[in-house]
C-alpha positions as CSV (number, residue, x, y, z in Angstrom):
1,M,264.9,-77.1,169.6
2,K,264.0,-73.9,167.1
3,R,260.7,-75.5,164.5
4,A,263.3,-75.4,162.0
5,D,265.6,-78.2,163.8
6,L,262.1,-79.8,163.9
7,L,261.3,-79.7,160.1
8,R,264.7,-81.2,159.2
9,G,264.3,-84.9,158.3
10,H,260.3,-84.2,157.8
11,L,260.2,-81.7,154.6
12,D,259.8,-83.8,151.7
13,S,257.4,-85.3,153.6
14,L,255.4,-82.6,154.4
15,L,255.9,-81.3,150.8
16,L,254.3,-84.1,149.4
17,A,251.5,-84.1,151.4
18,A,250.7,-80.3,150.7
19,L,250.8,-81.4,146.8
20,A,248.3,-84.7,147.8
21,D,245.4,-82.7,146.8
22,A,246.3,-80.2,144.4
23,P,248.9,-79.2,142.2
24,G,251.0,-75.9,143.4
25,H,253.6,-73.6,142.6
26,G,256.6,-73.4,145.1
27,Y,255.1,-70.4,146.9
28,E,251.5,-71.8,146.9
29,I,252.7,-74.8,148.6
30,S,254.9,-72.9,151.2
31,Q,251.7,-71.1,151.9
32,R,249.5,-74.1,152.3
33,L,252.0,-75.6,155.0
34,T,252.2,-72.2,157.0
35,R,247.7,-72.2,156.6
36,T,247.7,-75.8,157.3
37,T,250.0,-75.6,161.0
38,G,248.3,-72.4,161.6
39,G,251.1,-70.9,161.5
40,E,253.7,-73.5,163.1
41,L,255.5,-74.2,160.2
42,T,257.2,-71.9,157.9
43,V,259.2,-73.1,155.0
44,N,261.8,-70.9,153.3
45,E,263.2,-70.6,149.6
46,G,266.3,-72.1,151.0
47,S,265.1,-75.4,151.7
48,L,261.5,-75.4,149.8
49,Y,263.5,-75.3,146.1
50,P,266.0,-77.9,146.8
51,A,263.6,-80.3,148.4
52,L,261.3,-80.1,145.1
53,H,263.9,-80.6,143.1
54,R,265.0,-83.8,145.0
55,L,261.6,-85.2,144.9
56,E,261.3,-84.4,141.0
57,R,264.7,-86.2,140.4
58,G,263.5,-89.0,142.8
59,G,260.3,-89.6,140.8
60,L,257.6,-88.4,143.5
61,V,256.5,-85.2,141.6
62,T,256.8,-83.6,138.1
63,S,256.8,-80.3,137.1
64,A,255.9,-78.0,134.1
65,W,256.2,-74.3,133.5
66,S,252.7,-72.3,132.9
67,G,252.3,-69.0,132.0
68,G,248.9,-68.2,131.6
69,D,248.7,-64.9,133.0
70,G,252.0,-63.4,131.6
71,R,254.3,-64.9,134.6
72,R,255.8,-68.0,134.4
73,R,256.2,-70.0,137.4
74,R,257.0,-73.9,137.9
75,V,254.1,-75.9,139.3
76,Y,254.6,-79.4,140.9
77,E,252.5,-82.2,140.9
78,I,252.7,-85.3,142.9
79,T,253.0,-88.9,140.9
80,D,251.5,-91.8,141.3
81,G,255.0,-93.0,143.1
82,G,254.8,-89.9,145.0
83,R,251.0,-90.6,146.6
84,R,252.9,-94.3,147.7
85,A,255.8,-92.3,149.4
86,A,253.3,-90.0,151.4
87,D,251.3,-93.2,152.5
88,E,253.9,-94.6,153.9
89,S,255.3,-91.7,155.6
90,R,251.9,-91.0,157.1
91,R,251.6,-94.6,158.4
92,E,255.3,-94.1,160.1
93,W,254.8,-90.8,161.3
94,T,251.5,-92.7,162.8
95,V,253.8,-95.2,164.4
96,F,256.8,-92.8,165.4
97,S,254.6,-89.5,166.8
98,A,253.0,-92.8,169.5
99,A,256.4,-93.6,170.9
100,V,257.1,-90.4,171.2
101,D,254.0,-89.7,173.1
102,Q,254.5,-92.6,175.6
103,V,258.0,-91.5,176.1
104,M,256.9,-87.7,176.5
105,G,253.6,-89.0,178.8
106,T,251.4,-87.5,176.2
107,A,249.6,-90.6,175.4
């Protein structure tokens, strides 16, 4: 199974986690995920921006244009609802990954 397949279904949660500490523009958020995972997870633009827009429509992130340095970028920031969703996702992941570890014999 390719990593992209493993990422599917978890991207929203990963993006919320990446935004939990600080706002960021799309490329920056993508780089956080890549850096945090030691390059194991990468998100292409074709998946990243639709996911960010979906999170914004759901009220889990907000965005605003910034351009103090002459280059306009849309900066995304997690909302209180997004923080609650990220916390719930962490709890669900902990239970799920423990169950998978049991099945795979890695626990």
